[in-house]
N, C-alpha and C positions, 0 to 999 in steps of 0.2 A: 503494500499499499504506499510505503514511503517513496519507494522507487516510481511507482506509477504517478503519484501526486507531483514529484519533481519533474518528470518527463512532461506531464500534462501542463504544468505551469510554464515551463520553458518553451515548449512548441507552441502554446497559445500566444505567448509573448512575441515569439518570432513571427507568427501568422499575422499578428496585428502590425508588426513593423513593415512586413512586406506588402500588405493588402494595398496601400496606396501607391506603391512604387512601380510595379510592372504587371506583366502578364500573370493572371491568376493560375494558369496551368504551370508556369515555371515556379511560381510561389509555392504551389502545393507540392511540387517535387522537391523543392529545397526544404520544406517543413518535414517531409517523409524522410529525407536523407539525414537531416539533422537528428531526427528522433531515433534513428538507428544508434548513432553516436552517444546521444544524451542518455540512452538507457544504460549503456556500459559505464558512463561517467557516474551516473547516479547510483549504480550498484556499488561501485567502488567508494563513493562518497559515504553512503549510509553504513557500509561495512566498517569503514574506518572510524566514523563517528561513534558507532556502537563499540567498536574495538577499544577506543581511547577510554570510553567510560569503564569498560571491563578492566583494562590494564591498570587504571587509577584505582579501581576498587580491589585490585589484588587478585584477579582471576588467576587460577592455577595454570600450569603448562598444558594440562590435558583436561579441558572442560568436558563434563559429561561422562567421564570415565572414573571407575573406582581407583583410588590410589594404590601404587604398588605396595605389597606387604613385605614382611621381613623373611618370607620363605626363601630358601636357596633356588637358584635357577634350576629348573628341571630339564634334563637332557642337554644335548649338544645344539650349538647354533652355527649355521654356515654363514660366512661372510663372502659373498660372491660379486666380484667386479667384472663387468662386461667391458670389452674393448675391441675395436676394429680399426686397424691401421693407425693406431696412436702411437706417438713417440714413446717407446718402451720405458726409458729412464724415469720420466715424471710419473707415469702410470704406476709402475711398480714401487716407486718411492712413496706414493700416497698409500698404497696397500701395506707397505712395510711399516709406515707410521701409524696406521690403525692397529696393526698387531702389536707394535711396541707399546702403544698406549693401553691395549687391553691386558697384555702380559704383565703390566705393572699394577693390575687390579687383582683382588683375591679370586676373581671368577675367570681369569685369562685362559686357563687350561680347558675351558668348555667350548672355545670357539675354534673353528677350522676356516682356512682361507683358500679361496679359489680364484685364480685369474682365468676367466673365460674368454679366450681369444677367437675372434672372427677374422684374424689378419689375412689379407689376400696377397700381401707382398711378402716374398720369401725372406728378404733381409730383416723385415720387422719380426716375422715369426721367429727367425733364428735368434735375433737379439733378445726377445722375450724369454725364449726357452734358456738361453745362457745366463741371463740375469736372474731368472727364478732358481735355476739350479745353483748358482753362486749363493744366492740368499739361503736356499735350504742348507748348504754346506757350512754357513757361518752363523746360524741361529739356532737357539734352543727351541725345542718344539718343532723341528723341521719336518716331522711326520705329520704336522697339521697344515702344511703349505702345499698346494697343488697347482699345476698348470695343466690346462686342457685347451687344445685347439681343434675346432671342428674341421673335419675334411670338406664337408659341405656346409656353407654357412647360410642355409635357407632360413627365411623367416626373420631375418634382421636381429635386432637386439631381443625382441620377445622370443624368437625361435632359439637363440642362444641360451637365455635363462631357463625357458621352459624345458628344453632338451636336457639341460643340466639337472633341473629338479626331477624330471622323469627317470633319469638314469642313475643319479648319484645321491639324491637328497633324501632317501628313505630314512637315514638315521637321524634326520633333523626335523624338529617340529616348526622351527622358526628359521627364515632365511632373510638376511640383511642384503638388500640389493643396492649395489652401488655402480655409479657410471664410471668411466675412465678418469674423469675429473673430480671425483667425489673424495671427500675426507670427512671422517667423523671421529670425535673423541670417545674415549671409553665410557665417559659419563653418559653421552648421548645415546650410545648403542645399549648400554645396560638399561637406561631408562625405557627405551622402546621394548626391550626384552621383558622387563619386569611389568610394564603396562600391559603387554600382550598376555602375559601370564595371569595377571589379575583380572583381565577382561576377556573371558574365553569366547565371546561372540565377536570379537574384533578380528577380521580377516586381513586387513591392511591398515598400518599405522604409519602416517606420513609425518616426517619431521619438517620443521621450518628451515629450509636450507638457504645459506647466504654465500654470495661470491667472496672469495679471499685472494689475496696476492694479485690484484688487478695488474695486467701486464702493460697497460698503457694509460695515458691521461685519459682517453676517451672511456675505456672500461672503468677507471677509477671514478670519475664523475658520474657516470651512469649508474654504477653500483652504489654509490653513496646515496643517490636519490632513490633508487629502487629499494634499497634496504630500509630507508626511512618510510617510504610509502607503504611497504610491506608490514611494518611494525604493527600498526593498528588494524590494518585490513586483514591480516591473518588472524588476529584474535577474534575480530568481529565475524569473519567467515566461518571460523571453526565453531563459534557459538550458534549461529543461525542455521548452518547446514547440518549440524548434529550428526547422526550416525551415517550420513552419506556425504562425507567430505571429499576433498580433491586428492587424487593420487597423481604424482608427477613422475613415476617410473624409476625413482632412485632415491637413495637416502631414506629408505622406508623399510619397515619390518613386514614380511609377508608370512602368513600361516601357510605352511607348505601342503597340508592335506587338501584344504578347499581350493588352493591355487591349482593344483594338479586336476582336481576333479571338475572345476567349473571354468577354468580360464584358458583352455587350449584355443588358439586362434588359428584360422586359416586364411590364405590369402584372399583379398577382395577380387571379385570377378571384374573383368574389363581390362582395358589397355593400362599401361603403367602410370599415366598422369592421373587416372581416376581408380586405379585398382592396384593389385599386387600386394606387397608387404605393407602392413599398416605402419605408417611413420610415427603415429601417436597412439601406439598400442596401449599405454597406460589408461586412457580414457575408456577403452573397451574392456580391459581386465577388470577395472574397478566396477563398471556397470555389471558385468557378469557375476562378479563376486557378491555384489549387493543383491542381485536378482535372486541368488541363492539363499539370501537371508543373513548374509554376513555383514558386519559393519565396516565402513571405510572411515576412519577417524583421522583428524588433523591435530597436531599439537598447535598451541596458539602462541608460543614464544620461541625465539631462537635458543638453542641449547647445545651448541657445539657441533652442528651439522653444516658442512660447507661444499661448495663446488667451485669450478672455475668460471671464467668469463671470456667471451670472444674479444680479441685485442683491437679490432678496428671496426669502423662503421660498416664497411661491405660485409665483414664476417657476421656482424649483428644481424644485418639484413638477410644474409643467407640462412641463418638460424630461423629467423621469423618466417621466411618463405617456406622452409621445410615443415615448420609447425603449421603454417597456413594450409599447405596441401594436405597434411595429415588430418587436421581437424575438419576441413571441408569433406574429405573422404569419409570421415567417421559419421557425418550426418546421415549416411545410408543406413546406420544402425538405429535410427529413431523408431523405426517400425518394428523392432525386435520384440517379440512377445515377452511379457512378464517384467519389463523395465518399470521402475518406479518413476513418479514424476521428477524426483530430484536427479535421477539417472539421465533423464532426457534434458533436464535443465543444464547439467554439466556438458553434455554433448552439444547443446546449443550455444551455451555461454562461451566455450573455449573457441568455437568458430566465429561467434558474434564479436569476440574481441578483434578479430582480424577483419571480418566483413565490415566492421564500422570504418575501417580506413577508406576502401573504395567509396563507401557512402559519404565521407567528408570530402574526398576528392570531387565527387559528384556535386556536393553541395557548393564547394569552391568554384567549380567550373560553371554551374548555373549562375551563381552570384556574379562571376565575371561576365557572362553573356548578358545578364540583366543590366550590369553597370555600362557596358559598352554599347547596348542598344536602347537604353532609356532615353526618352525625349529630353532635350535640354532643360525645359522648365520644370521637370519632375522634382517635387520637394522631398527631401529625405529627412526622416526623423533622427537627426544626429544624436541629440542628447539620449533618447530612449535607446538607440542602437549601441551607443557607448556604454550605457548602463547594462544592457543585455550582455555585451561581451565581457564586461567586468564580472557580472554574476556567473557567467559560464565559467570563466577562467578561475574564479574563486572555488567553485565546485570541483573543477578539474584538478587543481593543485592542492585541494584540501587534504587528501591523504598524506601527501608529503609533508605539508605544514603540521598536521596533527602528529606525524611521526617526529618532526623536530621538537614539537612541544613535549612529547612523551620522553625523548632523549634528554631534553632540558631537566625535566623532573627527576629522571634517573641520575643525572649528573653529566653535564656537557663534557667533562674531562675524559669520558669514554671515547669521545671524538677528537681529543686534543685541546678542549677548552671551548668557551662560549664564542670566541672570535672565529676559530676555525669551523665551527658548526655554522655560523651565520654565512661565512664566506663560502663554505661548501653548498649551503642551500641556494645561495645566489648563483653560483656556477651551475648547479643542477638545473635551476629554473631556466637559465639561458641555454644550456645544452638541450634540454627537453624542448624548448620552443624552436630550436633550429633542427633538432633530429626528428621529431614526431612527424612533421609534414613529408620529410624524405622518406620515412617509413611507410607512410600513406601512399605516396606516389609509387614506392617500389612494390608495395603489395598490389596496388591496382594494375600496374603494368604486369605483374606476375599472373594475375587472375586473366588478363587479356591474352597473355601468351599461352596459358593453359587451355583456354577457350579455342584458341587457334590451332591447337594440336601440338604445342611444344611439349617435349618430354624431358624434364629436368634431370640431371644426374647429381646426386648428392655424394660428395666426398668427405673424408674425415675432416672435422672442424680444427682449424688452427687454435692453438692454446697459448703459444708463447708470443711475445712481443716481436715484431719485425717492422722494418722500414717499409712504408707503403709510398711508393713514388707518386709524383703528380699524374705521370702517364698511366700508372696502374689504377690510381683512383678515377681517373677520367674514363678508363676503359670500363670500370664497374658502374660508374654513376652518371654517365653522360646523358641518359635519358631523363633523369630526374633534374639534372642541371639544365638541360635544354628547355624542359617545360617550364621551369621557374624563370629563366631569362626571357623566353617568349611572352609569358604572361605579363612580366614586368614591362616589356617593351610595348606591348599593346596598350597597357594602361598609360604609360608615359606618353604615348603619341595621342590617344583618344581621350583619356580621362585622368590627367595627372592629379587632379584633386582627390581621386580615389585611392592613390598609392598608399597612404598611410593606413587604410583599412585592410588592404591586402598584404602588406609587408610582413605582418607576423606569420602568415602562411607561406609566403613565397621566398622569405629570406633564406631559409634553411636549404630548399632545393637549389636555389641560385648559388649558394656557397657551399654545396655539398663536396665538391671536389677538394678545394683547399681545407675545408673543415676535416675531411677524412684523412688527408695527408698529414696535416699538422698534428692533429690529436693522436695519430698512430705513432708518432716519433718516439722510438725507444729512449732517446736522451731526454726528451721532455717528460716522459714517464718516470725515469729515474730521479729527475729533479723534483717532480711532484711528490714522489715517495719520500725523498730526503727532507723536504719542506713540510711534510704531512698535509698537503693539499687534499681535502676530502678524505681525511684519515679515517680508517675504519677501526673498531674497537680492537681488533686482533693485531693492529700495528702499534697500538698504544700499550697493550698488555698482551705480548705474544703468547698464545697458547703452546703447550709443550708438543703437541701434535704438528703444529705448523713449523715450529723450529726443527723438529725431526724430519719433516718432509723436505725442507730446504737442504738439510745436511745429507739426507739419503740421495736426493737428486744430484747434489754436487759430486758425491762419491761415485754414484753409478755413471754419471756422464763422463767422468774421468776414466773409469774402466772401459766404457764403451769406446 
C-alpha cells in the first residue's frame, strides 16, 4: 500500500505537469514509462525507511528466526567454491583464508573444503590443481581439502554445484555455497550453520554480502554507496519478505537434502539468447525450494560475508547485462504450478529492476521529442517541475542517505570519520548521477540487440584492477556516448533553454568514455586507498580473513 500510494502520487503529479505541454498520447506514454521506474524506487525507499526504524530499534541479525542455541554443530559441513576460468591464485587464496579462519575456531574440524572447477582453459586447470596440491601438502587437515574439475561443465554454476551435491554431498546436511570471489569469516559461517540447525524448516539462509578490496576508484566509490544503500534496505526487506526472502546464489547456507530433491534445473528451451543454461539460477532454485514448503531466509545485517567487485564501468555493465538476460529468461517460470505470490514477486522484481532502465530511456526520449516539437508559446510549469524532480531525487537517494544516517549513529569512525563519510557520500551521489543513465542506455541497447537476434557470449569476469585505455573505453561505450552527445547537440541547436533539464540524464553518457578510463586507473585506485577515499569498515579495522587473503594471494602469485 505504501508503494502503491507513492507511485500513484508521483505519476499523478507528472500527469498534471505534462497535461498542458504537448500531445496527450506522448504524455500518457511518458507517465506509463515513469511509473515502471517509480515502482522500483518506491520499493527501495520504503524498505530502507522500515529498515532504519528496525535497525535503530535493535533488530537482530536474523528477524523471524529462532536464535541459535548452545548445542554443538551436528554433522559435517561442506564449504563449496565454484569457479570457471578464474585467476587461480586469488580464488584459492580466499578459500584458504576461509579454512584458516574456521580452523582457528573450536568447530573447525567439522568443515570440509571443495574447489569445484569448471575451467575450460588447460593452463588454468593445471595451475588450480598444482596450487591445491601444494596447499594440501603444507596444511593441517589436508584430508579435508578437495579439488574437483568436471570433464563436461554442462549447466553452468548451478550444474557444477548440483552435480557436486548429487555425487559427493551425502555426508553433509548443510552446504555453504561460495563464488570464486567470495570470502566469509568463521563467525559468519558458524552463525549460518547454527541458525540452520535451530530452524529446521529453513532450506536456504542468505547472508548480507558486501564487496571488499575494491580494485579501482570506480569500484570503491560504487561500493561505498551500494553498501550504505543496502544497510537499511536489507533489514527492511528481510523483515517484510519473511520466510520467502532473496537468495543470491553464493555466501549462503543450503540444506542439502531438499536442495537435491527439489532444485534440479534443466536448460531452458529455445535459442541461446532466450534459452539454454539459466544465468540467474538462484532465483529459480529458491522458488522451487519455497514451493516445496521450505523457507528462504535473509539475514538483516552485515556479519563478515564478502565478495569482490568489477574494476571498471564496462565490467559493471557486462555484469548487469548478464543479470538482465538471466532475469528476463526467468520470467518464463512465472506460470510454474505451485509457486507462491512471493515467489512470483521475486521473479518479477529482479527483472523489473532492469526493465526500469529501458522504461526511463523511453521516458527521456519522449521528453526530448516533446521538447523539440512543442510550439514556441507553450507554457511550462517550471516551479512545479523542479519540485517534482527534487521529490523524485529525494526518494531515489533516500536509501543511501538513510544508510549514512545509520552509519553515523553507529559511529562514523567505521568509515574513517565524519568528514570521510560526508565526502564519500558526495562522491557516491556524483558517480551515481553519472553512472545510472549510462547503465540505462546500456541495458536498453542490450535489449534491442537481443530482440534483433544477437547472441551474447559471457566470459569470466575481471576481478583485478587494470588500465583501461581511452581507446578500449571508446570501443565499449561509443553507443552510449554517441547518444548522449547527439541529444545534447539537438537541444543546443533547437531548444538551448531546455539543456539544464536534460543535463542530469545526458551528462553521464556524454562523459562515459573519459569517466570509465579515468576511474579505472590503477594508480588512482591506489591513491584513493592510501587516502581512505570512500573507506570501507574493513579498511579501517582489517579483519583477519582479509589480511590472510592478501598474504595467501601474494605467496601463491610468487609461486605461480
